[in-house]
N, C-alpha and C positions, 0 to 999 in steps of 0.2 A: 505620534500616537504611541501609547504604552501598551505593550502586549501582556496579557494576563499570564502569569507563570503556569506552566503545565503541571498537571497533577501527576503523582506517581503512576497512577493507571494509564494515563496518556503517554507518558514516557515508555512504560512497559509495552503498550500497544505498538508504539513506533519501533521498538527494539524487535518485537515479533515479526512485524512487516519486514524489517531490514534483513532478518534471518531467512525468512521465507523467500525474498527476492534473491538473496545470495545463493541459496540452495538451488532455486529454479534456474538461475543463470548458468550454474555448472561450470564447464570449461570454456564457455563463451566469454569473450572479453567485455569488460565494462564499457569500452568505447562502442562496441558492436551493438549491445543492448540499448545504450543511451541513444545512439543514432537512430536505431529502429523505433525508439519511443519519442524522438524529437526533442530530447533534453540533453543537457551536457553531461559528460562523464563525472564531472565534479558534483553535480546535483545528485546523480545516481550514488555516487560514493557517500555522500552526506546521508542519503536515505538508508543505504545498507548498513552504515555504522551507527545509525541512531542519532546523528547530529542534526537531522531534519526529521523529527518524529511525527510531524503532522503535515505531510506534503498535500498539495492541492489535489482534489478529486480526480481532475482530468490528467494529472501527472501519473497517479496510481493507475487509472484506466489505461493510459498508453503503455505503461510498463507491463501491466498485465497482458495486454494484447501482444507486445513484443516477446514476452516470455511464454506465451501460450497457456497462461493461467486463467481460470474463470474468475469473474468478480465474486461469485457465490463462494468460492473456496477462500478468496481473500477475506470476505466478511466473516466466514466461519472461523477461520484460523487466527484472524488478527483483530476482530471486532471486540467490543466490550465483552467482558466475562459473562458466563451463562446466566447472569442475573436478569437479563432482558427476557421478557416474555417471547416465546417462539414466534408468535404472530408478528411482533415488532421486527424481529430478525428477517423473517420471510418478506415483509413489506420493504425493509431496507434493501434487501437483495434484489427484489423485483425492480425497485427504483434505479438501482445501480445498473442492472441488466439492461433496462430500457434506455438508459442514457448512453450506454456503450453501443447498443445495436444501431 
């Protein structure tokens, strides 16, 4: 299977996610957060550095939980630029919140 190349916007969104996760991790170790999320430290490293710019939804949800972040905040800060209609963002946030609950 051939993967479609990522757009510049998708890469930028992945970089924003990585920066947000690094900031939220603070002084906690990568191994501690990765273990709390049920992923490998290598996977977390790739996400934080932007080498894995489109992690799976459940990986992001597990990291958010381990870091004490809300999915709404992730959608707001890392989602597509404000070109989406507010209703679409609210609906996406509601779907994410329901899946995490």
